[in-house]
C-alpha positions, 0 to 999 in steps of 0.5 A, a space after each residue: 500500500 505504501 509503495 503504491 502511494 509513493 509511486 503515485 506521488 513520484 509520478 505526479 511530481 514527474 508529470 508536474 515537472 514535465 508540464 513546467 518544462 513544456 510551458 517554458 519551452 512553448 513560451 520561449 519558442 513563441 517569444 523568439 518567433 514573435 520577436 523575429 516577426 516584429 523585427 521583420 515588419 519593423 519598417 512598417 511601424 511599431 503597431 504593424 510589428 507588434 500586430 505581427 508578433 501578436 499573431 505569431 504568439 497566438 499561432 504558438 498558443 501563447 499570449 503577447 504580454 509586451 512588445 516594444 520596437 525601437 528602430 529595427 529592434 524588437 523586444 517582446 515578452 510572451 506568456 504560455 500557460 499549461 494547466 496551472 503553470 505559466 511562463 513569461 519569456 523575453 526575446 529580442 530580435 533585429 539586425 546584427 550590430 555593425 562592427 564597432 557599434 553596440 546595440 542600444 539597450 531597450 530599458 526594462 519596464 518598471 512596475 509589477 508584472 500582471 499575471 
């Protein structure tokens, strides 16, 4: 009896850990692809770039939490949810920095993050 309870507990923990890993990977993929989509359309304006990022995130079964476009650099945060677990991942995309010129950092948004 005790062995069966212990085995069920181990399986429950393993399944929960798997859900966390899947959620994090989905959020990372959605953030990366959304940032690339936004950077690809950045020359059409920030609203068009963020709209493209939102569509790509939705296609990845994720939600776009934040989108910032400065010049041709896109900075996005995507959230994926699996069961009770949610993961927010930030990604950035744009052209490679020219030799000798460092990319200008996009400042972090201050304040609490909404869940």
